[in-house]
C-alpha positions as CSV (number, residue, x, y, z in Angstrom):
1,X,-45.4,64.4,6.0
2,X,-43.2,61.1,6.9
3,X,-39.8,61.8,8.4
4,X,-37.7,61.1,5.4
5,X,-39.8,63.7,3.7
6,X,-38.9,66.4,6.4
7,X,-35.0,65.7,6.1
8,X,-35.1,66.1,2.6
9,X,-37.0,69.1,2.8
10,X,-34.8,70.0,5.5
11,X,-31.5,69.1,3.6
12,X,-32.8,71.0,0.7
13,X,-33.2,74.1,2.6
14,X,-29.6,73.9,3.9
15,X,-28.5,73.5,0.3
16,X,-30.3,76.5,-1.0
17,X,-28.9,78.3,2.1
18,X,-25.5,77.8,0.9
19,X,-26.8,78.5,-3.0
20,X,-24.5,81.9,-3.1
21,X,-20.8,82.5,-3.3
22,X,-20.8,85.4,-0.4
23,X,-22.4,82.7,2.3
24,X,-19.9,80.1,1.1
25,X,-17.2,82.8,1.2
26,X,-18.2,83.9,4.7
27,X,-18.2,80.1,5.9
28,X,-14.7,80.1,4.9
29,X,-14.0,83.0,6.7
30,X,-14.7,81.4,10.0
31,X,-13.2,78.2,9.3
32,X,-10.3,78.9,11.6
33,X,-12.5,80.4,14.2
34,X,-14.1,83.4,15.4
35,X,-14.1,86.5,13.5
36,X,-15.4,90.2,13.7
37,X,-17.9,91.0,11.0
38,X,-15.9,94.7,10.5
39,X,-12.8,92.3,9.3
40,X,-15.2,90.2,7.3
41,X,-16.5,93.2,5.6
42,X,-13.2,94.5,4.7
43,X,-12.6,91.1,2.7
44,X,-15.9,91.4,0.9
45,X,-16.7,94.1,-1.8
46,X,-20.6,94.0,-1.2
47,X,-22.5,96.7,0.7
48,X,-22.9,96.1,4.1
49,X,-26.7,95.8,4.3
50,X,-26.4,93.3,1.4
51,X,-23.7,91.5,3.5
52,X,-25.9,91.7,7.1
53,X,-28.4,89.9,4.7
54,X,-25.9,87.0,4.0
55,X,-24.9,86.7,7.7
56,X,-28.6,86.8,8.7
57,X,-29.7,83.9,6.1
58,X,-26.4,81.6,7.7
59,X,-27.8,82.3,11.3
60,X,-31.1,81.7,10.8
61,X,-30.4,78.2,9.0
62,X,-28.1,77.6,12.2
63,X,-24.6,77.3,10.6
64,X,-23.4,80.6,12.3
65,X,-23.6,81.7,15.9
66,X,-22.9,85.5,16.9
67,X,-22.3,87.4,20.3
68,X,-21.4,91.2,20.9
69,X,-18.6,92.4,22.2
70,X,-18.8,96.4,22.9
71,X,-19.4,97.4,19.8
72,X,-18.0,94.5,17.8
73,X,-20.2,91.8,16.4
74,X,-18.2,88.2,16.4
75,X,-19.2,85.4,14.8
76,X,-18.1,81.7,14.1
77,X,-19.4,78.7,12.8
78,X,-22.1,76.8,14.7
79,X,-20.9,73.1,14.1
80,X,-17.5,71.7,12.6
81,X,-19.6,69.7,10.5
82,X,-20.2,72.6,8.3
83,X,-15.9,72.9,7.6
84,X,-16.6,69.4,6.2
85,X,-19.6,69.8,3.9
86,X,-17.6,72.5,2.3
87,X,-14.8,70.3,1.9
88,X,-17.0,67.7,0.3
89,X,-18.4,70.1,-2.0
90,X,-14.7,71.1,-2.9
91,X,-14.0,66.9,-3.4
92,X,-16.6,66.5,-5.5
93,X,-15.7,69.5,-7.9
94,X,-12.2,67.6,-7.9
95,X,-13.4,64.9,-8.9
96,X,-15.7,66.1,-11.5
97,X,-12.6,68.3,-13.1
98,X,-10.9,65.2,-13.1
99,X,-13.4,63.3,-15.2
100,X,-14.0,66.0,-17.2
101,X,-10.3,66.2,-17.8
102,X,-10.2,62.6,-18.5
103,X,-12.7,62.9,-21.0
104,X,-11.3,65.8,-22.9
105,X,-7.6,63.4,-23.2
106,X,-9.9,60.8,-24.7
107,X,-11.3,63.1,-27.3
108,X,-7.8,64.6,-28.4
């Protein structure tokens, strides 16, 4: 396998990890810094075991990291570029919506 194929595969795996709304929400929650899992679980309406699975996938992908603080587990973004990646996705969505609105105006 050539280097380009490896990069393509790893990039696809990254996007696959980002392919769930709960995981995107977790990353957004960590935009401003460290958060205790106990705080985050209150903001997301899912079972704790399901939440833990999403955290595990994000950690396995290397997008977040954690440490224990007594009984609490604290999470943070492993790379600031994760914010840029989400921002780029949001910008793309905004551009797509703008394009669609332009087409709708043309059709009216």
